[in-house]
MIZA-867449 format. One line per field, with one value per atom (N, C-alpha, C, O): atom name; x, z, y. Coordinates in steps of 0.2 Angstrom, whole numbers. Layout:
BEGIN
a <- CA; ...;
c1 <- X; ...;
c3 <- Z; ...;
c2 <- Y; ...;
END
This chain:
BEGIN
a <- N; CA; C; O; N; CA; C; O; N; CA; C; O; N; CA; C; O; N; CA; C; O; N; CA; C; O; N; CA; C; O; N; CA; C; O; N; CA; C; O; N; CA; C; O; N; CA; C; O; N; CA; C; O; N; CA; C; O; N; CA; C; O; N; CA; C; O; N; CA; C; O; N; CA; C; O; N; CA; C; O; N; CA; C; O; N; CA; C; O; N; CA; C; O; N; CA; C; O; N; CA; C; O; N; CA; C; O; N; CA; C; O; N; CA; C; O; N; CA; C; O; N; CA; C; O; N; CA; C; O; N; CA; C; O; N; CA; C; O; N; CA; C; O; N; CA; C; O; N; CA; C; O; N; CA; C; O; N; CA; C; O; N; CA; C; O; N; CA; C; O; N; CA; C; O; N; CA; C; O; N; CA; C; O; N; CA; C; O; N; CA; C; O; N; CA; C; O; N; CA; C; O; N; CA; C; O; N; CA; C; O; N; CA; C; O; N; CA; C; O; N; CA; C; O; N; CA; C; O; N; CA; C; O; N; CA; C; O; N; CA; C; O; N; CA; C; O; N; CA; C; O; N; CA; C; O; N; CA; C; O; N; CA; C; O; N; CA; C; O; N; CA; C; O; N; CA; C; O; N; CA; C; O; N; CA; C; O; N; CA; C; O; N; CA; C; O; N; CA; C; O; N; CA; C; O; N; CA; C; O; N; CA; C; O; N; CA; C; O; N; CA; C; O; N; CA; C; O; N; CA; C; O; N; CA; C; O; N; CA; C; O; N; CA; C; O; N; CA; C; O; N; CA; C; O; N; CA; C; O; N; CA; C; O; N; CA; C; O; N; CA; C; O; N; CA; C; O; N; CA; C; O; N; CA; C; O; N; CA; C; O; N; CA; C; O; N; CA; C; O; N; CA; C; O; N; CA; C; O;
c1 <- 837; 835; 829; 831; 823; 817; 816; 818; 812; 812; 804; 800; 804; 796; 794; 798; 786; 784; 782; 778; 787; 785; 785; 789; 780; 780; 775; 774; 772; 765; 769; 765; 776; 777; 783; 789; 781; 790; 786; 780; 791; 792; 788; 790; 783; 781; 780; 777; 782; 783; 774; 773; 769; 764; 760; 762; 753; 751; 745; 743; 742; 736; 730; 728; 728; 718; 714; 714; 710; 704; 700; 701; 696; 692; 685; 682; 683; 679; 681; 678; 688; 691; 693; 692; 695; 697; 692; 692; 685; 677; 676; 674; 677; 675; 680; 678; 685; 690; 690; 693; 688; 686; 678; 675; 675; 667; 668; 673; 666; 665; 663; 660; 665; 664; 655; 653; 652; 644; 646; 650; 639; 637; 635; 631; 639; 636; 630; 630; 624; 620; 615; 612; 615; 612; 606; 605; 602; 597; 597; 591; 603; 605; 605; 605; 605; 608; 601; 601; 596; 588; 585; 587; 580; 576; 571; 568; 569; 564; 556; 555; 553; 547; 541; 543; 535; 531; 524; 524; 518; 514; 509; 510; 502; 497; 497; 500; 494; 492; 498; 496; 504; 509; 507; 505; 508; 508; 504; 505; 496; 490; 491; 487; 494; 497; 502; 502; 506; 511; 508; 510; 503; 501; 496; 494; 492; 487; 492; 491; 498; 502; 504; 503; 506; 508; 504; 506; 497; 492; 492; 493; 490; 490; 494; 493; 501; 507; 508; 511; 506; 505; 502; 504; 496; 490; 493; 493; 496; 500; 505; 505; 509; 515; 511; 514; 506; 503; 501; 504; 496; 493; 498; 496; 502; 509; 514; 518; 514; 518; 524; 528; 525; 532; 533; 535; 534; 532; 538; 537; 544; 549; 548; 550; 545; 544; 538; 538; 533; 527; 527; 523; 532; 533; 538; 538; 541; 546; 541; 542; 535; 531; 527; 526; 525; 520; 523; 519; 530; 532; 535; 535; 536; 534; 528; 528; 525; 518; 517; 515; 519; 517; 521; 518; 527; 531; 528; 528; 525; 522; 516; 516; 512; 506; 506; 504; 512; 513; 517; 517; 520; 525; 520; 514; 523; 521; 525; 531; 522; 527; 529; 527; 534; 540; 537; 537; 535; 531; 536; 542; 533; 535; 534; 530; 538; 537; 532; 532; 527; 522; 524; 530; 521; 524; 519; 520;
c3 <- 577; 574; 581; 587; 578; 582; 585; 583; 591; 595; 596; 597; 594; 593; 600; 605; 600; 606; 606; 603; 611; 611; 605; 601; 605; 598; 595; 591; 594; 591; 583; 578; 582; 575; 574; 575; 571; 569; 559; 557; 557; 549; 550; 554; 546; 544; 537; 535; 533; 527; 524; 518; 529; 525; 524; 526; 521; 521; 527; 529; 528; 532; 529; 523; 533; 527; 533; 539; 529; 532; 536; 534; 541; 544; 539; 541; 534; 530; 524; 521; 524; 518; 521; 518; 526; 531; 532; 532; 532; 532; 527; 527; 522; 513; 512; 508; 515; 510; 516; 514; 522; 528; 524; 526; 520; 518; 514; 509; 513; 507; 503; 504; 496; 488; 489; 492; 484; 486; 478; 473; 480; 475; 470; 469; 465; 458; 456; 457; 453; 451; 458; 457; 462; 468; 465; 466; 463; 460; 456; 453; 455; 450; 456; 454; 463; 467; 469; 472; 468; 470; 462; 457; 462; 455; 455; 461; 450; 451; 452; 450; 456; 459; 454; 452; 453; 451; 454; 456; 456; 458; 452; 446; 455; 452; 447; 442; 447; 443; 437; 431; 438; 434; 430; 424; 433; 428; 423; 417; 425; 422; 416; 411; 417; 412; 408; 403; 410; 404; 399; 394; 402; 399; 395; 390; 397; 393; 384; 378; 386; 383; 377; 371; 380; 376; 371; 365; 374; 370; 363; 358; 363; 359; 354; 348; 358; 353; 349; 344; 352; 347; 342; 336; 344; 337; 333; 327; 334; 330; 325; 319; 330; 325; 319; 314; 321; 317; 311; 306; 311; 307; 303; 298; 305; 302; 298; 294; 299; 297; 300; 298; 305; 311; 314; 320; 310; 316; 320; 325; 318; 325; 329; 335; 329; 336; 339; 345; 335; 337; 341; 345; 339; 343; 350; 355; 348; 355; 360; 366; 358; 362; 364; 370; 362; 364; 370; 375; 369; 373; 380; 386; 379; 384; 389; 395; 386; 388; 394; 399; 391; 392; 399; 405; 400; 405; 409; 414; 409; 414; 416; 423; 412; 414; 420; 426; 418; 422; 429; 434; 429; 435; 439; 439; 446; 453; 458; 457; 462; 469; 472; 472; 473; 477; 485; 487; 488; 495; 499; 497; 505; 509; 504; 500; 507; 504; 508; 514; 503; 506; 510; 509; 517; 519; 520; 523;
c2 <- 705; 701; 701; 702; 697; 698; 691; 685; 691; 686; 685; 689; 677; 675; 674; 675; 674; 676; 666; 663; 663; 656; 652; 652; 647; 642; 644; 640; 651; 653; 654; 652; 656; 656; 651; 652; 647; 641; 640; 641; 637; 635; 629; 625; 629; 622; 620; 625; 615; 615; 612; 611; 611; 610; 615; 620; 616; 622; 621; 616; 626; 627; 625; 627; 622; 621; 623; 623; 625; 630; 624; 618; 627; 620; 618; 613; 621; 620; 614; 610; 617; 612; 605; 600; 605; 600; 596; 590; 599; 595; 590; 584; 595; 594; 588; 584; 588; 582; 576; 571; 575; 570; 567; 562; 572; 567; 563; 564; 557; 552; 555; 560; 553; 555; 553; 549; 558; 556; 550; 551; 545; 539; 542; 546; 540; 540; 535; 529; 538; 533; 530; 525; 532; 528; 526; 520; 528; 523; 519; 517; 516; 510; 504; 498; 505; 501; 497; 491; 499; 496; 496; 500; 491; 490; 495; 495; 499; 503; 500; 494; 504; 502; 505; 511; 503; 507; 504; 498; 508; 508; 507; 507; 504; 501; 507; 506; 511; 518; 517; 516; 519; 520; 513; 513; 508; 503; 502; 499; 505; 505; 511; 510; 514; 520; 520; 524; 515; 512; 506; 504; 502; 497; 499; 496; 507; 509; 512; 511; 514; 519; 513; 513; 509; 502; 499; 497; 499; 495; 500; 497; 508; 511; 512; 514; 510; 513; 505; 505; 499; 495; 495; 494; 496; 498; 503; 501; 509; 513; 510; 511; 508; 503; 498; 496; 496; 490; 493; 492; 499; 501; 506; 508; 508; 509; 506; 509; 500; 495; 495; 491; 498; 496; 490; 490; 484; 480; 476; 472; 479; 478; 483; 482; 488; 493; 488; 488; 486; 485; 478; 477; 474; 467; 469; 466; 473; 477; 479; 477; 483; 487; 482; 484; 476; 472; 468; 467; 466; 462; 465; 462; 473; 475; 476; 475; 477; 478; 471; 472; 465; 459; 460; 459; 462; 463; 467; 464; 473; 477; 474; 473; 471; 468; 464; 465; 459; 453; 456; 452; 460; 462; 461; 463; 458; 460; 464; 464; 467; 470; 463; 458; 465; 460; 460; 466; 456; 456; 451; 449; 451; 444; 438; 437; 431; 425; 421; 421; 417; 415; 411; 409; 408; 402; 398; 392;
END
């Protein structure tokens, strides 16, 4: 029978986990779709380009007789043009 050197070898029912795996298991899971947590923000140039495209798309749809698409694009264009940047409340 062999003798064990101190308590260096003993039976354990738990599997040994490497340090990297232990760190990975202790990290919080990544957030799915973090961009949905805050509303999208567009700047003035993007708003101008979207409004320009939608204006031309409304004209295209009107000429082709696609009135449902035209009405949807016109409503979206109105929302984009009237949208204001959220800023500090006026006192």
